[in-house]
N, C-alpha and C positions, 0 to 999 in steps of 0.2 A: 890545343895540345900537339906536340910534335911526335914523330915516331920514337925517339929517345926517350921522351917523358912516358909514352905508353909502355915501352920496355921496361923501364924502371918501376912503374906502378904495378906490372904484372909480376916482376919479380919480387917485389915487396908483398904483395898480397899471397903469393905462394909461400913465401917464407913465414909470414905471420900465421896464416890461417892453416896451412897443411903442414908446415914444419919440414918443408922440402924445397930445395931450389927449382927453379924454372930455368933450364939450360938452353933453350932454344929462341926462335925468334917470334915477338909479337909485332904485329903490324897493322896498319889501317889498310883496308881493301875497298876502294871506292866502287867495285863492281858488285859488292853485295847488295841485294835489294829487299828480299824478304826475310832476313834473319839478321840478328844482332851480332853474331860472330859464328866462327867455326873452328874446330880443331881439325887439323889435317894429320890423317893417321900415317902418311908416308914420310913427311918430313918432321912430324911432332910440333910443327909451327901453328901459332894461333893468330887468327885473322879476325879483326873487329870492324863492324860498319860504323863509320865516323858519324853518320847521320844521327845515331842514337845519343852520342855525346852532344852534338850540336842542338838537337831538338829536345831531348829529355834529360840532359844533365849528366853530371858525374857520377851520381848515385846509381842510375841506371847502367851507366857504362861498368862500375865496379861490379854490380849485379852480373852482367854478361861475362866479365872476366872470371868471376868465381865459378860460374856455370862451365866455362871452356876449361878451366883448371881442373875441375872435376874429371872431365873426359881425359885430359891430359895425365894426371897422376893415376887414375885407374887403368887406363891403357898401359903405361910404362910399367906398372905393377903386375900386369897380365890378368887383371880382375875385369868384372863387368862393367864396361864403360858406355854402354848404350843406354838410351832413355828408358827402355823397358825394364832394364836390368835392377834388381833390388839393392846391389851394392851401390849403384849410381845414385838411386833415390835417396838412400840413407845418407850417402855423403853430402848430397845437396842439403838435406835438412841440417846436417851437423854445421856445415859452414854458412848457412843462411842464404844460399844461392837460388834463385828462381828457377823453376823448371823450363818455362817458357819466358820470352822477353815480352815487354809491353809493346803493343802495336803503336807504330808511329802515328802521329796526329795527321789527320786529312788522308790517311792511306785506307783504301777500301780493301778489307780483307775478305776472305772466302766466306766467313759467317756472318758479314755484316748485313747481307741482304740475301734473300732467296727468291728465285724465279720460279713460277709454277705456270706451265702451259696448259690449257684446257682445250681438248679435242672432244668432238661428238660425231657419232655415226649419223649419217644422214638418212639411213634407212630405219634403224630400230631406236634412234636417239640416245644411245648408251655413251655415257660421258667417260673420258679418260684424262687423268692428271698426269702430266710428265714434267720432269726436269729438264730433259734434253728434248730438242725439237724432233718432230717425226716427218719424214718425207711422205706426205700424204698421197703422192702419185705412186708410191711403191707399196705402203702398208695399207691393210684394210681392218675392218672390225673383226675382232676374234669371235664375235657371237654370230653374225649373220653375213659376213663377208662384204658388208656395204662400204661406202666410200667415207673415208674420214674427212672432217673438216675442222680447221682451226677456229676455235670460237673466240678465246681471249688469252692474253698473257697477264699474269698477276705478279707484281713484285712486293714480297713481304718484308718490311724493315724489322730487323731484330734490335731490341734495345738492351 
C-alpha cells in the first residue's frame, strides 16, 4: 500500500463511520516502533506504522485508523480525545475501534515477562524481592544493617 492509497482509505473510513471528512495528511512513519499509529495534535496529521499492515494485515490497519480518527475528530470538536476520557471510550465503542493495537509477533513487550531479583541479608537472613537491581555496596538490610547479597534472578513468563 502506498501513501496515496492510505490517504484515500483514511478519508473513506472518516466519511463512512464518522460522517465527517478527514482534511489533513495520513502517512506511514517508519520510525514508529511501539505503537500502531499516532495522531499529531499540532498538525492534525495521522501517522501509521506500516509494520502492522505488513505483519497483521489490512483488518488491523483499519482498526488503527479508526482509533486515530477518534482522536482526530474529538480533538477538532473540542471534546475529550485522550484515552482516559469517557467521550473517547464511547466513540471507540460506537465505531468498533480497538482501544489498543495488537502486539506485533516476535516483539517482546513490557508485560510478556517479569524479572524478579532476590537478595538476602548475610547477617539476619532476611529476604528481599525487587524488580530493579540494588547496589549491594551502597544499600544495607533495613532490619539489622547487615550486608546484602544477591541470591538469584528469576524470570517469570506470562501467558
